[in-house]
All heavy atoms as TSV, in Angstrom:
chain	resi	resn	atom	element	x	y	z
A	1	MET	N	N	185.186	64.679	333.164
A	1	MET	CA	C	184.417	63.698	333.741
A	1	MET	C	C	184.132	62.696	332.514
A	1	MET	O	O	183.730	62.929	331.500
A	1	MET	CB	C	183.108	64.336	334.198
A	1	MET	CG	C	181.986	63.284	334.482
A	1	MET	SD	S	180.345	64.001	335.064
A	1	MET	CE	C	180.327	65.575	334.340
A	2	LYS	N	N	184.280	61.406	332.922
A	2	LYS	CA	C	184.015	60.334	332.027
A	2	LYS	C	C	182.736	59.749	332.259
A	2	LYS	O	O	182.292	59.348	333.245
A	2	LYS	CB	C	185.035	59.205	332.156
A	2	LYS	CG	C	184.775	58.229	331.132
A	2	LYS	CD	C	185.860	57.040	331.174
A	2	LYS	CE	C	185.481	55.991	330.079
A	2	LYS	NZ	N	186.368	54.798	330.221
A	3	ILE	N	N	181.763	59.699	331.333
A	3	ILE	CA	C	180.380	59.258	331.472
A	3	ILE	C	C	180.446	57.889	330.637
A	3	ILE	O	O	180.614	57.892	329.475
A	3	ILE	CB	C	179.383	60.218	330.777
A	3	ILE	CG1	C	179.445	61.540	331.611
A	3	ILE	CG2	C	177.961	59.597	330.913
A	3	ILE	CD1	C	178.620	62.581	330.991
A	4	THR	N	N	179.951	56.769	331.317
A	4	THR	CA	C	179.791	55.514	330.814
A	4	THR	C	C	178.394	55.116	330.905
A	4	THR	O	O	177.741	55.247	331.879
A	4	THR	CB	C	180.817	54.568	331.455
A	4	THR	OG1	O	182.018	55.028	331.494
A	4	THR	CG2	C	180.727	53.176	330.783
A	5	LEU	N	N	177.972	54.515	329.780
A	5	LEU	CA	C	176.490	53.999	329.664
A	5	LEU	C	C	176.641	52.549	329.586
A	5	LEU	O	O	176.717	51.973	328.613
A	5	LEU	CB	C	175.656	54.639	328.620
A	5	LEU	CG	C	175.590	56.177	328.592
A	5	LEU	CD1	C	174.860	56.668	327.367
A	5	LEU	CD2	C	174.774	56.572	329.805
A	6	GLN	N	N	176.507	51.723	330.767
A	6	GLN	CA	C	176.793	50.288	330.727
A	6	GLN	C	C	175.379	49.571	330.499
A	6	GLN	O	O	174.510	49.830	331.311
A	6	GLN	CB	C	177.320	49.874	332.083
A	6	GLN	CG	C	177.625	48.421	332.192
A	6	GLN	CD	C	178.188	48.049	333.511
A	6	GLN	OE1	O	178.888	48.927	334.210
A	6	GLN	NE2	N	177.899	46.895	334.009
A	7	PRO	N	N	175.400	48.792	329.463
A	7	PRO	CA	C	174.116	48.095	329.116
A	7	PRO	C	C	173.719	46.966	330.119
A	7	PRO	O	O	174.715	46.257	330.514
A	7	PRO	CB	C	174.384	47.410	327.632
A	7	PRO	CG	C	175.793	47.849	327.261
A	7	PRO	CD	C	176.421	48.448	328.466
A	8	VAL	N	N	172.496	46.884	330.506
A	8	VAL	CA	C	172.041	45.833	331.391
A	8	VAL	C	C	170.510	45.645	331.036
A	8	VAL	O	O	170.072	46.338	330.288
A	8	VAL	CB	C	172.062	46.268	332.880
A	8	VAL	CG1	C	173.459	46.386	333.356
A	8	VAL	CG2	C	171.284	47.498	333.242
A	9	GLU	N	N	170.132	44.468	331.466
A	9	GLU	CA	C	168.650	44.317	331.409
A	9	GLU	C	C	167.998	44.543	332.649
A	9	GLU	O	O	168.474	44.262	333.695
A	9	GLU	CB	C	168.410	42.936	330.854
A	9	GLU	CG	C	168.630	42.652	329.441
A	9	GLU	CD	C	168.116	41.383	328.972
A	9	GLU	OE1	O	167.573	40.575	329.686
A	9	GLU	OE2	O	168.203	41.183	327.716
A	10	LEU	N	N	166.801	45.196	332.620
A	10	LEU	CA	C	166.069	45.563	333.771
A	10	LEU	C	C	164.598	44.808	333.723
A	10	LEU	O	O	164.024	44.865	332.712
A	10	LEU	CB	C	165.873	47.051	333.776
A	10	LEU	CG	C	165.291	47.741	335.055
A	10	LEU	CD1	C	166.207	47.502	336.341
A	10	LEU	CD2	C	165.304	49.264	334.884
A	11	LEU	N	N	164.237	44.247	334.873
A	11	LEU	CA	C	162.892	43.686	335.008
A	11	LEU	C	C	162.073	44.623	335.489
A	11	LEU	O	O	162.040	45.095	336.543
A	11	LEU	CB	C	163.003	42.317	335.845
A	11	LEU	CG	C	161.701	41.628	336.018
A	11	LEU	CD1	C	161.344	41.019	334.687
A	11	LEU	CD2	C	161.985	40.473	336.923
A	12	LEU	N	N	160.991	44.976	334.597
A	12	LEU	CA	C	159.969	45.981	335.020
A	12	LEU	C	C	158.593	45.422	334.553
A	12	LEU	O	O	158.412	45.073	333.449
A	12	LEU	CB	C	160.150	47.302	334.200
A	12	LEU	CG	C	161.300	48.105	334.666
A	12	LEU	CD1	C	161.464	49.382	333.605
A	12	LEU	CD2	C	161.183	48.670	336.006
A	13	GLN	N	N	157.745	45.493	335.629
A	13	GLN	CA	C	156.351	45.051	335.315
A	13	GLN	C	C	156.245	43.675	334.557
A	13	GLN	O	O	155.509	43.527	333.712
A	13	GLN	CB	C	155.590	46.090	334.580
A	13	GLN	CG	C	155.552	47.306	335.344
A	13	GLN	CD	C	155.096	48.418	334.557
A	13	GLN	OE1	O	154.779	48.409	333.358
A	13	GLN	NE2	N	154.641	49.597	335.285
A	14	GLY	N	N	157.220	42.771	334.897
A	14	GLY	CA	C	157.114	41.376	334.403
A	14	GLY	C	C	157.787	41.253	333.021
A	14	GLY	O	O	157.699	40.159	332.449
A	15	ARG	N	N	158.522	42.264	332.436
A	15	ARG	CA	C	159.061	42.125	331.217
A	15	ARG	C	C	160.553	42.673	331.329
A	15	ARG	O	O	160.816	43.567	332.058
A	15	ARG	CB	C	158.442	42.800	330.071
A	15	ARG	CG	C	158.221	44.365	330.251
A	15	ARG	CD	C	157.485	44.978	329.005
A	15	ARG	NE	N	157.155	46.355	329.353
A	15	ARG	CZ	C	157.626	47.410	328.811
A	15	ARG	NH1	N	158.297	47.129	327.656
A	15	ARG	NH2	N	157.375	48.626	329.004
A	16	CYS	N	N	161.429	42.061	330.601
A	16	CYS	CA	C	162.779	42.615	330.619
A	16	CYS	C	C	162.910	43.734	329.501
A	16	CYS	O	O	162.435	43.614	328.429
A	16	CYS	CB	C	163.758	41.531	330.187
A	16	CYS	SG	S	164.111	40.255	331.435
A	17	VAL	N	N	163.589	44.791	329.903
A	17	VAL	CA	C	163.757	45.922	329.098
A	17	VAL	C	C	165.190	46.223	328.920
A	17	VAL	O	O	165.944	46.094	329.909
A	17	VAL	CB	C	162.845	47.218	329.523
A	17	VAL	CG1	C	161.305	46.889	329.432
A	17	VAL	CG2	C	163.314	47.640	330.829
A	18	SER	N	N	165.566	46.992	327.858
A	18	SER	CA	C	166.947	47.375	327.810
A	18	SER	C	C	167.241	48.594	328.705
A	18	SER	O	O	166.188	49.422	328.878
A	18	SER	CB	C	167.134	47.837	326.376
A	18	SER	OG	O	168.417	48.303	326.182
A	19	ALA	N	N	168.342	48.549	329.329
A	19	ALA	CA	C	168.577	49.696	330.418
A	19	ALA	C	C	170.062	49.950	330.274
A	19	ALA	O	O	170.809	49.299	329.636
A	19	ALA	CB	C	168.219	49.117	331.721
A	20	ARG	N	N	170.277	50.920	330.979
A	20	ARG	CA	C	171.748	51.490	330.995
A	20	ARG	C	C	172.023	52.025	332.479
A	20	ARG	O	O	171.219	52.649	333.190
A	20	ARG	CB	C	172.040	52.688	330.125
A	20	ARG	CG	C	171.917	52.386	328.745
A	20	ARG	CD	C	172.939	51.363	328.247
A	20	ARG	NE	N	172.979	51.197	326.740
A	20	ARG	CZ	C	172.379	50.361	326.119
A	20	ARG	NH1	N	171.505	49.569	326.828
A	20	ARG	NH2	N	172.453	50.259	324.843
A	21	LEU	N	N	173.075	51.591	333.003
A	21	LEU	CA	C	173.732	52.048	334.249
A	21	LEU	C	C	174.486	53.320	333.760
A	21	LEU	O	O	175.371	53.199	332.973
A	21	LEU	CB	C	174.468	51.209	335.042
A	21	LEU	CG	C	173.866	49.760	335.416
A	21	LEU	CD1	C	174.947	48.906	336.153
A	21	LEU	CD2	C	172.640	50.102	336.281
A	22	VAL	N	N	174.124	54.452	334.262
A	22	VAL	CA	C	174.986	55.581	334.060
A	22	VAL	C	C	176.105	55.864	335.046
A	22	VAL	O	O	175.758	56.016	336.260
A	22	VAL	CB	C	174.086	56.871	333.888
A	22	VAL	CG1	C	174.994	58.216	333.505
A	22	VAL	CG2	C	172.837	56.757	333.006
A	23	LEU	N	N	177.398	55.809	334.640
A	23	LEU	CA	C	178.454	55.843	335.626
A	23	LEU	C	C	179.251	57.208	335.262
A	23	LEU	O	O	179.500	57.450	334.050
A	23	LEU	CB	C	179.485	54.631	335.283
A	23	LEU	CG	C	178.855	53.332	335.512
A	23	LEU	CD1	C	179.828	52.107	335.051
A	23	LEU	CD2	C	178.300	53.043	336.881
A	24	CYS	N	N	179.572	57.899	336.238
A	24	CYS	CA	C	180.237	59.151	336.122
A	24	CYS	C	C	181.541	58.852	336.805
A	24	CYS	O	O	181.665	58.824	338.053
A	24	CYS	CB	C	179.503	60.323	336.735
A	24	CYS	SG	S	177.953	60.526	335.929
A	25	ASP	N	N	182.697	58.836	336.081
A	25	ASP	CA	C	184.015	58.567	336.643
A	25	ASP	C	C	183.980	57.226	337.507
A	25	ASP	O	O	184.548	57.256	338.527
A	25	ASP	CB	C	184.415	59.768	337.466
A	25	ASP	CG	C	184.820	60.979	336.621
A	25	ASP	OD1	O	185.165	60.819	335.514
A	25	ASP	OD2	O	184.674	62.065	337.172
A	26	GLY	N	N	183.204	56.185	336.886
A	26	GLY	CA	C	183.174	55.032	337.583
A	26	GLY	C	C	182.081	54.842	338.655
A	26	GLY	O	O	181.970	53.775	339.170
A	27	ARG	N	N	181.493	55.966	338.886
A	27	ARG	CA	C	180.418	55.803	339.999
A	27	ARG	C	C	178.983	55.842	339.517
A	27	ARG	O	O	178.703	56.727	338.622
A	27	ARG	CB	C	180.626	57.132	341.044
A	27	ARG	CG	C	181.986	57.103	341.655
A	27	ARG	CD	C	182.089	58.340	342.457
A	27	ARG	NE	N	183.480	58.322	343.032
A	27	ARG	CZ	C	184.470	59.123	342.693
A	27	ARG	NH1	N	184.273	59.931	341.602
A	27	ARG	NH2	N	185.646	59.088	343.260
A	28	LEU	N	N	178.191	55.023	340.018
A	28	LEU	CA	C	176.791	54.922	339.610
A	28	LEU	C	C	176.100	56.212	339.791
A	28	LEU	O	O	176.112	56.765	341.066
A	28	LEU	CB	C	176.024	53.842	340.283
A	28	LEU	CG	C	174.616	53.573	339.777
A	28	LEU	CD1	C	174.374	53.306	338.374
A	28	LEU	CD2	C	173.900	52.451	340.758
A	29	CYS	N	N	175.455	56.934	338.860
A	29	CYS	CA	C	174.723	58.144	339.130
A	29	CYS	C	C	173.246	57.991	338.728
A	29	CYS	O	O	172.453	58.925	339.045
A	29	CYS	CB	C	175.458	59.271	338.654
A	29	CYS	SG	S	175.832	59.323	336.971
A	30	ALA	N	N	172.964	57.119	337.886
A	30	ALA	CA	C	171.586	56.976	337.423
A	30	ALA	C	C	171.312	55.656	336.666
A	30	ALA	O	O	172.227	54.924	336.285
A	30	ALA	CB	C	171.254	58.059	336.354
A	31	VAL	N	N	170.028	55.131	336.642
A	31	VAL	CA	C	169.595	53.949	335.990
A	31	VAL	C	C	168.573	54.458	334.902
A	31	VAL	O	O	167.552	55.130	335.258
A	31	VAL	CB	C	169.037	53.028	336.952
A	31	VAL	CG1	C	168.499	51.687	336.190
A	31	VAL	CG2	C	170.093	52.646	337.990
A	32	LEU	N	N	168.767	54.087	333.763
A	32	LEU	CA	C	167.903	54.374	332.548
A	32	LEU	C	C	167.178	53.153	332.122
A	32	LEU	O	O	167.782	52.084	331.949
A	32	LEU	CB	C	168.547	55.036	331.443
A	32	LEU	CG	C	169.374	56.217	331.772
A	32	LEU	CD1	C	170.136	56.865	330.613
A	32	LEU	CD2	C	168.613	57.404	332.550
A	33	SER	N	N	165.855	53.163	331.624
A	33	SER	CA	C	165.319	52.128	331.034
A	33	SER	C	C	164.811	52.605	329.563
A	33	SER	O	O	164.362	53.917	329.426
A	33	SER	CB	C	164.136	51.496	331.658
A	33	SER	OG	O	163.072	52.459	331.921
A	34	TRP	N	N	164.785	51.832	328.482
A	34	TRP	CA	C	164.374	52.232	327.302
A	34	TRP	C	C	162.870	52.017	327.148
A	34	TRP	O	O	162.214	51.039	327.435
A	34	TRP	CB	C	165.029	51.359	326.173
A	34	TRP	CG	C	164.438	51.767	324.818
A	34	TRP	CD1	C	163.683	50.976	324.023
A	34	TRP	CD2	C	164.634	52.891	324.013
A	34	TRP	NE1	N	163.397	51.635	322.806
A	34	TRP	CE2	C	164.074	52.824	322.790
A	34	TRP	CE3	C	165.420	54.081	324.340
A	34	TRP	CZ2	C	164.146	53.881	321.945
A	34	TRP	CZ3	C	165.533	55.137	323.379
A	34	TRP	CH2	C	164.868	55.003	322.126
A	35	LEU	N	N	162.160	53.155	326.728
A	35	LEU	CA	C	160.681	53.017	326.446
A	35	LEU	C	C	160.435	52.659	325.035
A	35	LEU	O	O	160.943	53.192	324.284
A	35	LEU	CB	C	160.057	54.445	326.693
A	35	LEU	CG	C	160.144	54.988	328.239
A	35	LEU	CD1	C	159.469	56.473	328.204
A	35	LEU	CD2	C	159.511	54.057	329.182
A	36	ASP	N	N	159.633	51.628	324.917
A	36	ASP	CA	C	159.269	51.102	323.562
A	36	ASP	C	C	158.018	51.763	323.134
A	36	ASP	O	O	156.970	51.728	323.906
A	36	ASP	CB	C	158.878	49.647	323.744
A	36	ASP	CG	C	158.605	48.925	322.406
A	36	ASP	OD1	O	158.024	49.542	321.639
A	36	ASP	OD2	O	158.900	47.762	322.327
A	37	PRO	N	N	158.002	52.545	321.986
A	37	PRO	CA	C	156.771	53.267	321.603
A	37	PRO	C	C	155.535	52.395	321.452
A	37	PRO	O	O	154.394	52.895	321.688
A	37	PRO	CB	C	157.212	53.841	320.383
A	37	PRO	CG	C	158.360	53.148	319.854
A	37	PRO	CD	C	159.051	52.559	320.984
A	38	ASP	N	N	155.690	51.103	321.054
A	38	ASP	CA	C	154.499	50.266	320.864
A	38	ASP	C	C	153.870	49.916	322.222
A	38	ASP	O	O	152.620	49.703	322.346
A	38	ASP	CB	C	154.934	49.008	320.241
A	38	ASP	CG	C	155.319	49.200	318.781
A	38	ASP	OD1	O	154.877	50.189	318.208
A	38	ASP	OD2	O	156.149	48.649	318.200
A	39	LEU	N	N	154.746	49.716	323.343
A	39	LEU	CA	C	154.179	49.466	324.641
A	39	LEU	C	C	153.986	50.642	325.574
A	39	LEU	O	O	153.116	50.601	326.483
A	39	LEU	CB	C	155.232	48.375	325.346
A	39	LEU	CG	C	155.450	47.116	324.486
A	39	LEU	CD1	C	156.539	46.312	325.186
A	39	LEU	CD2	C	154.122	46.356	324.470
A	40	ASP	N	N	154.794	51.592	325.495
A	40	ASP	CA	C	154.838	52.716	326.393
A	40	ASP	C	C	154.296	54.096	325.822
A	40	ASP	O	O	154.116	54.982	326.525
A	40	ASP	CB	C	156.343	52.989	326.920
A	40	ASP	CG	C	156.872	51.718	327.565
A	40	ASP	OD1	O	156.297	51.128	328.463
A	40	ASP	OD2	O	158.031	51.323	327.111
A	41	GLY	N	N	154.000	54.093	324.532
A	41	GLY	CA	C	153.474	55.325	323.911
A	41	GLY	C	C	154.480	56.331	323.579
A	41	GLY	O	O	154.069	57.193	322.962
A	42	GLU	N	N	155.643	56.160	323.944
A	42	GLU	CA	C	156.734	57.097	323.532
A	42	GLU	C	C	158.082	56.328	323.485
A	42	GLU	O	O	158.195	55.339	324.194
A	42	GLU	CB	C	156.906	58.305	324.342
A	42	GLU	CG	C	157.080	58.025	325.782
A	42	GLU	CD	C	157.113	59.304	326.640
A	42	GLU	OE1	O	157.757	60.321	326.299
A	42	GLU	OE2	O	156.561	59.345	327.601
A	43	ALA	N	N	158.987	56.826	322.791
A	43	ALA	CA	C	160.327	56.244	322.755
A	43	ALA	C	C	161.446	57.167	323.484
A	43	ALA	O	O	161.297	58.355	323.381
A	43	ALA	CB	C	160.830	55.972	321.343
A	44	GLY	N	N	162.354	56.570	324.099
A	44	GLY	CA	C	163.404	57.358	324.737
A	44	GLY	C	C	163.937	56.518	326.025
A	44	GLY	O	O	163.386	55.671	326.343
A	45	TRP	N	N	164.938	57.170	326.681
A	45	TRP	CA	C	165.570	56.753	327.898
A	45	TRP	C	C	164.892	57.390	329.020
A	45	TRP	O	O	164.966	58.580	329.145
A	45	TRP	CB	C	167.022	57.010	327.731
A	45	TRP	CG	C	167.700	56.176	326.783
A	45	TRP	CD1	C	168.089	56.524	325.607
A	45	TRP	CD2	C	167.971	54.792	326.905
A	45	TRP	NE1	N	168.684	55.471	324.889
A	45	TRP	CE2	C	168.621	54.354	325.668
A	45	TRP	CE3	C	167.827	53.801	327.875
A	45	TRP	CZ2	C	169.020	53.137	325.466
A	45	TRP	CZ3	C	168.109	52.511	327.666
A	45	TRP	CH2	C	168.821	52.134	326.495
A	46	PHE	N	N	164.165	56.641	329.820
A	46	PHE	CA	C	163.428	57.055	330.912
A	46	PHE	C	C	164.361	57.011	332.145
A	46	PHE	O	O	164.974	55.908	332.313
A	46	PHE	CB	C	162.272	56.335	331.295
A	46	PHE	CG	C	161.428	56.578	332.413
A	46	PHE	CD1	C	160.541	57.731	332.416
A	46	PHE	CD2	C	161.485	55.778	333.567
A	46	PHE	CE1	C	159.931	58.081	333.594
A	46	PHE	CE2	C	160.698	55.986	334.670
A	46	PHE	CZ	C	159.887	57.228	334.653
A	47	VAL	N	N	164.548	58.030	333.044
A	47	VAL	CA	C	165.348	57.912	334.175
A	47	VAL	C	C	164.489	57.254	335.264
A	47	VAL	O	O	163.606	57.794	335.841
A	47	VAL	CB	C	165.666	59.484	334.628
A	47	VAL	CG1	C	166.547	59.350	335.801
A	47	VAL	CG2	C	166.506	60.155	333.554
A	48	GLU	N	N	164.885	55.949	335.483
A	48	GLU	CA	C	164.276	55.271	336.574
A	48	GLU	C	C	164.751	55.694	337.902
A	48	GLU	O	O	163.919	55.724	338.881
A	48	GLU	CB	C	164.615	53.680	336.478
A	48	GLU	CG	C	164.094	52.922	335.327
A	48	GLU	CD	C	162.539	52.885	335.253
A	48	GLU	OE1	O	162.024	52.842	336.450
A	48	GLU	OE2	O	161.980	52.531	334.276
A	49	ALA	N	N	166.047	56.036	338.014
A	49	ALA	CA	C	166.551	56.545	339.360
A	49	ALA	C	C	167.754	57.459	339.028
A	49	ALA	O	O	168.579	57.039	338.252
A	49	ALA	CB	C	166.881	55.365	340.225
A	50	GLY	N	N	167.780	58.493	339.738
A	50	GLY	CA	C	168.979	59.264	339.574
A	50	GLY	C	C	169.378	59.530	341.020
A	50	GLY	O	O	168.628	59.600	341.839
A	51	PHE	N	N	170.759	59.632	341.220
A	51	PHE	CA	C	171.320	59.752	342.478
A	51	PHE	C	C	171.955	61.159	342.726
A	51	PHE	O	O	172.591	61.669	341.766
A	51	PHE	CB	C	172.225	58.587	342.787
A	51	PHE	CG	C	171.569	57.265	342.495
A	51	PHE	CD1	C	171.873	56.539	341.415
A	51	PHE	CD2	C	170.638	56.682	343.387
A	51	PHE	CE1	C	171.277	55.350	340.998
A	51	PHE	CE2	C	170.046	55.616	343.187
A	51	PHE	CZ	C	170.348	54.909	342.011
A	52	GLY	N	N	172.057	61.616	343.872
A	52	GLY	CA	C	172.747	62.904	344.104
A	52	GLY	C	C	172.044	64.020	343.263
A	52	GLY	O	O	170.856	64.074	343.327
A	53	ARG	N	N	172.842	64.732	342.550
A	53	ARG	CA	C	172.328	65.889	341.787
A	53	ARG	C	C	171.497	65.440	340.582
A	53	ARG	O	O	170.829	66.096	339.870
A	53	ARG	CB	C	173.405	66.712	341.342
A	53	ARG	CG	C	173.964	67.658	342.572
A	53	ARG	CD	C	175.109	68.613	342.068
A	53	ARG	NE	N	176.284	67.983	342.058
A	53	ARG	CZ	C	177.425	68.374	341.554
A	53	ARG	NH1	N	177.345	69.565	340.875
A	53	ARG	NH2	N	178.501	67.876	341.531
A	54	LEU	N	N	171.528	64.083	340.296
A	54	LEU	CA	C	170.731	63.668	339.126
A	54	LEU	C	C	169.288	63.166	339.647
A	54	LEU	O	O	168.497	62.751	338.825
A	54	LEU	CB	C	171.490	62.343	338.524
A	54	LEU	CG	C	172.763	62.787	337.643
A	54	LEU	CD1	C	173.458	61.654	337.195
A	54	LEU	CD2	C	172.471	63.913	336.727
A	55	ALA	N	N	169.182	63.266	340.938
A	55	ALA	CA	C	167.771	62.941	341.491
A	55	ALA	C	C	166.821	64.077	341.034
A	55	ALA	O	O	167.103	65.118	341.216
A	55	ALA	CB	C	167.743	62.680	342.958
A	56	GLU	N	N	165.698	63.650	340.548
A	56	GLU	CA	C	164.564	64.620	340.158
A	56	GLU	C	C	163.270	64.187	340.609
A	56	GLU	O	O	162.955	62.899	340.655
A	56	GLU	CB	C	164.555	64.783	338.667
A	56	GLU	CG	C	165.838	65.403	338.153
A	56	GLU	CD	C	165.650	65.905	336.654
A	56	GLU	OE1	O	164.612	66.036	336.154
A	56	GLU	OE2	O	166.671	65.971	336.075
A	57	PRO	N	N	162.365	64.946	340.931
A	57	PRO	CA	C	160.982	64.690	341.405
A	57	PRO	C	C	160.225	64.072	340.251
A	57	PRO	O	O	159.415	63.130	340.416
A	57	PRO	CB	C	160.277	65.883	341.943
A	57	PRO	CG	C	161.197	67.037	341.571
A	57	PRO	CD	C	162.636	66.392	341.195
A	58	SER	N	N	160.352	64.591	339.030
A	58	SER	CA	C	159.709	63.914	337.806
A	58	SER	C	C	160.890	63.496	336.841
A	58	SER	O	O	161.654	64.292	336.460
A	58	SER	CB	C	158.769	64.986	337.196
A	58	SER	OG	O	159.593	66.149	336.678
A	59	SER	N	N	160.703	62.247	336.603
A	59	SER	CA	C	161.775	61.617	335.706
A	59	SER	C	C	161.719	62.043	334.305
A	59	SER	O	O	160.504	61.831	333.582
A	59	SER	CB	C	161.714	60.089	335.772
A	59	SER	OG	O	162.075	59.722	337.211
A	60	PRO	N	N	162.710	62.609	333.740
A	60	PRO	CA	C	162.622	62.986	332.244
A	60	PRO	C	C	162.788	61.755	331.417
A	60	PRO	O	O	163.262	60.799	331.708
A	60	PRO	CB	C	163.934	63.874	332.139
A	60	PRO	CG	C	164.892	63.426	333.238
A	60	PRO	CD	C	164.070	62.949	334.337
A	61	VAL	N	N	162.358	61.926	330.082
A	61	VAL	CA	C	162.570	60.984	328.931
A	61	VAL	C	C	163.466	61.809	328.153
A	61	VAL	O	O	163.175	62.773	327.568
A	61	VAL	CB	C	161.200	60.628	328.363
A	61	VAL	CG1	C	161.405	59.643	327.180
A	61	VAL	CG2	C	160.219	59.959	329.290
A	62	ILE	N	N	164.519	60.926	327.772
A	62	ILE	CA	C	165.654	61.608	326.918
A	62	ILE	C	C	165.769	60.863	325.690
A	62	ILE	O	O	165.894	59.640	325.763
A	62	ILE	CB	C	166.903	61.592	327.757
A	62	ILE	CG1	C	166.796	62.288	329.151
A	62	ILE	CG2	C	168.140	62.176	326.859
A	62	ILE	CD1	C	167.923	62.121	329.954
A	63	PRO	N	N	165.665	61.465	324.451
A	63	PRO	CA	C	165.573	60.755	323.236
A	63	PRO	C	C	166.808	59.765	322.863
A	63	PRO	O	O	166.520	58.827	322.169
A	63	PRO	CB	C	165.265	61.854	322.221
A	63	PRO	CG	C	165.769	63.054	322.836
A	63	PRO	CD	C	165.623	62.946	324.293
A	64	ASP	N	N	168.062	60.294	323.126
A	64	ASP	CA	C	169.191	59.490	322.704
A	64	ASP	C	C	170.283	59.700	323.609
A	64	ASP	O	O	170.239	60.342	324.607
A	64	ASP	CB	C	169.559	60.002	321.199
A	64	ASP	CG	C	169.754	61.498	321.206
A	64	ASP	OD1	O	170.150	62.152	322.189
A	64	ASP	OD2	O	169.332	62.076	320.254
A	65	PHE	N	N	171.477	58.935	323.358
A	65	PHE	CA	C	172.669	58.936	324.290
A	65	PHE	C	C	173.240	60.326	324.352
A	65	PHE	O	O	173.776	60.724	325.390
A	65	PHE	CB	C	173.614	57.835	323.834
A	65	PHE	CG	C	173.230	56.484	324.038
A	65	PHE	CD1	C	173.296	55.514	323.011
A	65	PHE	CD2	C	172.564	56.115	325.209
A	65	PHE	CE1	C	173.002	54.179	323.257
A	65	PHE	CE2	C	172.078	54.839	325.474
A	65	PHE	CZ	C	172.274	53.806	324.478
A	66	GLU	N	N	173.145	61.085	323.230
A	66	GLU	CA	C	173.787	62.477	323.232
A	66	GLU	C	C	173.065	63.360	324.275
A	66	GLU	O	O	173.613	64.013	325.088
A	66	GLU	CB	C	173.825	63.105	321.782
A	66	GLU	CG	C	174.771	62.410	320.896
A	66	GLU	CD	C	174.205	61.130	320.323
A	66	GLU	OE1	O	172.907	60.883	320.239
A	66	GLU	OE2	O	174.974	60.328	319.793
A	67	GLY	N	N	171.771	63.133	324.312
A	67	GLY	CA	C	170.908	63.792	325.159
A	67	GLY	C	C	171.153	63.451	326.464
A	67	GLY	O	O	171.207	64.248	327.517
A	68	VAL	N	N	171.405	62.180	326.833
A	68	VAL	CA	C	171.677	61.584	328.222
A	68	VAL	C	C	172.881	62.298	328.731
A	68	VAL	O	O	172.996	62.791	329.805
A	68	VAL	CB	C	171.836	60.065	328.164
A	68	VAL	CG1	C	172.276	59.602	329.534
A	68	VAL	CG2	C	170.400	59.340	327.880
A	69	GLU	N	N	173.934	62.280	327.918
A	69	GLU	CA	C	175.313	62.791	328.299
A	69	GLU	C	C	175.056	64.290	328.447
A	69	GLU	O	O	175.605	64.799	329.497
A	69	GLU	CB	C	176.267	62.531	327.218
A	69	GLU	CG	C	176.757	61.119	327.163
A	69	GLU	CD	C	177.769	60.870	326.167
A	69	GLU	OE1	O	178.410	61.713	325.612
A	69	GLU	OE2	O	178.155	59.686	326.015
A	70	ALA	N	N	174.482	65.083	327.770
A	70	ALA	CA	C	174.132	66.387	327.893
A	70	ALA	C	C	173.438	66.769	329.281
A	70	ALA	O	O	173.750	67.712	329.966
A	70	ALA	CB	C	173.383	67.008	326.652
A	71	TRP	N	N	172.294	65.926	329.599
A	71	TRP	CA	C	171.637	66.042	330.866
A	71	TRP	C	C	172.606	65.845	331.974
A	71	TRP	O	O	172.491	66.470	332.930
A	71	TRP	CB	C	170.459	64.966	330.821
A	71	TRP	CG	C	169.713	64.895	332.036
A	71	TRP	CD1	C	168.707	65.822	332.482
A	71	TRP	CD2	C	169.669	63.817	332.829
A	71	TRP	NE1	N	168.207	65.215	333.712
A	71	TRP	CE2	C	168.783	64.071	333.976
A	71	TRP	CE3	C	170.449	62.625	333.064
A	71	TRP	CZ2	C	168.607	63.281	335.124
A	71	TRP	CZ3	C	170.251	61.731	334.038
A	71	TRP	CH2	C	169.329	61.959	335.007
A	72	VAL	N	N	173.386	64.792	332.003
A	72	VAL	CA	C	174.255	64.415	332.990
A	72	VAL	C	C	175.282	65.576	333.141
A	72	VAL	O	O	175.428	66.111	334.472
A	72	VAL	CB	C	175.072	63.159	332.746
A	72	VAL	CG1	C	176.162	62.977	333.810
A	72	VAL	CG2	C	174.190	61.950	332.834
A	73	VAL	N	N	175.831	66.074	332.205
A	73	VAL	CA	C	176.811	67.215	332.313
A	73	VAL	C	C	176.169	68.542	332.923
A	73	VAL	O	O	176.655	69.076	333.880
A	73	VAL	CB	C	177.545	67.505	330.947
A	73	VAL	CG1	C	178.204	68.819	330.956
A	73	VAL	CG2	C	178.300	66.366	330.618
A	74	ALA	N	N	174.885	68.754	332.499
A	74	ALA	CA	C	174.205	69.899	332.834
A	74	ALA	C	C	173.962	69.807	334.351
A	74	ALA	O	O	173.973	70.815	335.166
A	74	ALA	CB	C	172.950	70.096	332.031
A	75	LYS	N	N	173.394	68.605	334.854
A	75	LYS	CA	C	173.185	68.436	336.272
A	75	LYS	C	C	174.332	68.446	337.184
A	75	LYS	O	O	174.249	68.892	338.342
A	75	LYS	CB	C	172.328	67.139	336.467
A	75	LYS	CG	C	170.976	66.992	335.650
A	75	LYS	CD	C	170.033	68.033	336.096
A	75	LYS	CE	C	169.328	67.445	337.387
A	75	LYS	NZ	N	168.251	68.442	337.867
A	76	LEU	N	N	175.530	68.040	336.654
A	76	LEU	CA	C	176.594	67.932	337.525
A	76	LEU	C	C	177.588	69.152	337.393
A	76	LEU	O	O	178.489	69.205	338.088
A	76	LEU	CB	C	177.301	66.654	337.088
A	76	LEU	CG	C	176.713	65.289	337.442
A	76	LEU	CD1	C	177.534	64.161	337.122
A	76	LEU	CD2	C	176.288	65.263	338.953
A	77	SER	N	N	177.208	70.041	336.463
A	77	SER	CA	C	178.143	71.243	336.323
A	77	SER	C	C	177.826	72.281	337.412
A	77	SER	O	O	176.799	72.326	337.933
A	77	SER	CB	C	178.002	71.860	334.924
A	77	SER	OG	O	178.421	71.042	333.979
């Protein structure tokens, strides 16, 4: 499985934040936004939306891209 993290900007609460579209073999499977520790109290990639097996009732915060890839693989395995 090829996991791609495509950079985009996301408009949240009136501000633009760094975000990633998570593509698995070219298919959208999640949308992540970057939490700024100065504004959000913690840093990491917040799962704004997960689709299919990546949908979760409580969205995790993942510290880095390696963690994002490990999360995707674990959920889709």
